[in-house]
N, C-alpha and C positions, 0 to 999 in steps of 0.2 A: 547486517553485512557479514558474510562468512569470510573467515580468514583464509586467503589463498597463499600457499607457500611457494614463493619464487626464490629458490636457494641462492645465496650469495656465493662468491668464489671460495670462501673460507669454511663453509659448513657442509656437513654430511647431508645429502639430499633426502635421506630417510628420517632426518630429525629437523627440528626447528631451532635455529640459533637466535640469540637475542638481537643480533644485528638485523636479521631478516624481520623479526617481529617488530623491532623499533622502526624499521623502514616502512612497513605496512601501516603501523599506527600513525606515523608522521604523515604519510600520504592521505590517510582517511580523515585526519583532523586538520589538514592544511587550511589556513585562512580563518580558523575558528579561534577566537580569543580564549585564553586559558580560563578566565572567569566564567565564560559561557559554557565551556566544557565541564567545569565544576558544577554548574547549575544543572546541566543535562544529566551528569552522572548521579547527582543527588536525587533527581526526579526518577531516574531508572531504579536506583536502589530502593526508593520509597514507594515504588509501584504507581507513580503518578505520571509516567511518560506515556504518551500516546503517539503512535506513528500513523498518520492519515494515509489511507490508500490512494486518495486523490485530494485536490484542493479546490476551493471555489474558483470557478472559471474553467475547470477541466471538463472534458466531454466524457460521459459514460454511455453505455449502450444496454438496451434491453429489448425484448420482443414481447410486450404485453398483449398484442393483438396478432401475433404470429408473424409480424414484420419487424425486422431489426430496425430500431429507431434510436437516434442519438438524442441525448439530453445534456444540458449544461448545468453543472452543479452551481447552485446559487446561495446555498445556506448549509452550514454544518453545525450541529449542536449535540450536546449530551442528551440522550433521550430521557424524558420524565417517566415514560411507561416502562422502559427497559434501561435502568440507570447505568448498567455496565456497558452500554452500547452507544455508538454514535448514530445520529439520525441525519440523513442527507435529503435536501429538497432540490429538485431540478425543474427547469422549465423545458417544455417540449410540447408536443401535441399528441396525446394529452400530457399534462405535467406528471412527474414521476417522483416518488418518495421511496427511500429504502434505508435499511439499517446496514451497518458495516458487515455483519455476519451473512448478509445476502449477496455480497460480492462473490461472484463465481457460481451462484445459484440462479438468481433472477436478474442480477445487474452485473455488467462486465466492463472492464477497463479498455477493451479493444473490440472493434466490430468482429474480428475473427473469432474471439471467444464467444461472443453472443451467437454468431452463426453456428459454431460447433455445438453449442448447447441446444440450439433449436433443432439441429439435425439429430442429436442424441434423443431428444424428446419426440422425434418423428414429426417435427413441424407443428405440433399442437399449440393452441393458444394458451397463454398464461391466464387470461381473464375469463 
C-alpha cells in the first residue's frame, strides 16, 4: 500500500508531518492486534511474507482457446518445480493452472484485463 499524504491542518502540504503519518498508519492497521502486526513485520523483514494476488474461491480469467473463460481458484501452493513461485489450480472447462508470475500475461484478475490482452494479441489462441 502506498502512503498517500492527506495533510492535517497543522502541517506544510509539501512535507509529511508525524501526525499525518501516524493517522495513515492507524487507519491501515485498524483492527489488527499488535501481536499479529509484530508477526507480519518479522515475516516481511525476514523475506517470508507473501501477498496473494487472489484467494481460493476467487474467479480468475484466461483465454486459452481464444474465448475469455472464467475459472474458480481451488488450490494454491508453493511450486516444487519453481520454488520461488506460487502455483494455482482452478476448475473450469477446461481446468486451468498458472503460476503467480503469469498474472497479467496468461491469467487475469478481471474479465476486462483478459479481453484487453486478447485484443493486444490480435485475438489469437493461447493453446
